[in-house]
C-alpha positions as CSV (number, residue, x, y, z in Angstrom):
1,M,6.4,0.5,-9.8
2,S,5.9,-2.2,-7.2
3,R,2.5,-3.7,-6.2
4,H,1.5,-4.2,-2.5
5,T,-1.5,-5.1,-0.3
6,H,-2.5,-3.3,2.9
7,S,-5.3,-4.1,5.3
8,H,-7.1,-1.1,6.8
9,F,-9.8,-1.6,9.4
10,I,-12.9,0.5,9.4
11,E,-15.8,0.5,11.9
12,I,-19.2,0.5,10.2
13,G,-22.1,0.5,12.5
14,R,-21.1,-2.0,15.2
15,E,-18.9,-4.1,12.9
16,E,-15.2,-3.7,12.3
17,V,-14.6,-4.6,8.6
18,E,-11.3,-5.0,6.7
19,A,-10.7,-2.9,3.6
20,R,-8.0,-4.8,1.7
21,I,-6.2,-2.2,-0.4
22,S,-4.1,-3.2,-3.5
23,F,-1.8,-0.4,-4.4
24,T,1.3,0.5,-6.5
25,V,4.2,2.7,-5.3
26,D,6.3,5.0,-7.4
27,K,9.6,5.5,-5.5
28,G,9.9,9.1,-6.7
29,Y,12.9,10.8,-8.2
30,A,15.6,12.8,-6.4
31,G,15.9,15.3,-9.2
32,D,18.9,16.7,-11.1
33,R,20.0,19.9,-12.7
34,I,17.2,19.7,-15.3
35,D,14.3,17.8,-13.8
36,P,12.8,18.7,-10.4
37,P,12.5,16.2,-7.7
38,C,9.3,14.1,-7.4
39,P,8.3,12.6,-4.0
40,P,7.3,9.0,-3.6
41,S,3.6,8.3,-4.2
42,A,1.1,5.5,-3.7
43,E,-1.8,4.8,-6.0
44,I,-4.7,2.7,-4.9
45,Q,-5.6,0.2,-7.6
46,S,-8.5,-1.7,-5.9
47,V,-10.3,-2.1,-2.6
48,E,-12.1,-5.2,-1.3
49,I,-14.2,-5.2,1.8
50,V,-13.9,-8.3,3.9
51,V,-16.7,-9.0,6.4
52,K,-16.6,-12.2,8.5
53,G,-14.2,-13.8,6.0
54,Q,-16.3,-13.0,2.9
55,K,-15.0,-10.6,0.2
56,H,-17.3,-7.9,-1.2
57,D,-16.8,-5.2,-3.8
58,C,-16.1,-1.9,-2.2
59,P,-18.6,0.9,-2.8
60,K,-17.3,3.6,-5.0
61,W,-17.9,6.3,-2.3
62,L,-15.7,4.4,0.2
63,S,-13.0,3.7,-2.4
64,D,-13.0,7.5,-3.3
65,L,-12.8,8.4,0.4
66,L,-9.8,6.1,1.0
67,S,-8.1,7.4,-2.2
68,A,-8.4,11.0,-1.0
69,D,-7.1,10.3,2.5
70,E,-3.5,11.5,2.9
71,G,-3.1,9.5,6.1
72,I,-3.9,6.3,4.2
73,H,-1.4,7.2,1.5
74,N,1.3,7.7,4.2
75,D,0.4,4.3,5.7
76,L,0.7,2.7,2.3
77,L,4.2,4.3,1.7
78,L,5.3,3.1,5.1
79,E,4.1,-0.4,4.5
80,A,5.7,-0.5,1.1
81,G,9.0,0.6,2.6
82,E,8.8,-2.2,5.2
83,D,8.1,-4.7,2.5
84,E,11.1,-3.5,0.5
85,A,13.3,-3.8,3.6
86,A,12.0,-7.3,4.4
87,W,12.6,-8.4,0.8
88,A,16.1,-7.1,0.9
89,D,16.8,-8.9,4.1
90,E,15.4,-12.2,2.6
91,R,17.5,-11.8,-0.5
92,D,20.6,-11.2,1.5
93,E,20.0,-14.2,3.7
94,M,19.4,-16.5,0.7
95,R,22.7,-15.2,-0.8
96,R,24.5,-16.0,2.4
97,E,23.0,-19.5,2.5
98,A,23.9,-20.2,-1.1
99,A,27.5,-19.2,-0.5
């Protein structure tokens, strides 16, 4: 599993606040003759709320709401995929420079 961070912006009252989500990704499994396939999944590990640059603990109700939102999970999987692609590009570039 790989660990990532995602910023999600939420409007609360008249303020837009950042929910900084730390999450892990399981890449899933394509399956074989014996074991069925398992799709990729994201699991939220923690959520911090950032208001005007100050970090605050996320209320449990908001953390539960974010954890249950399929749209957020799709965003997390997309971001993790983009991170993986960027890391692969960086690794390839470092190998070319070293050669």
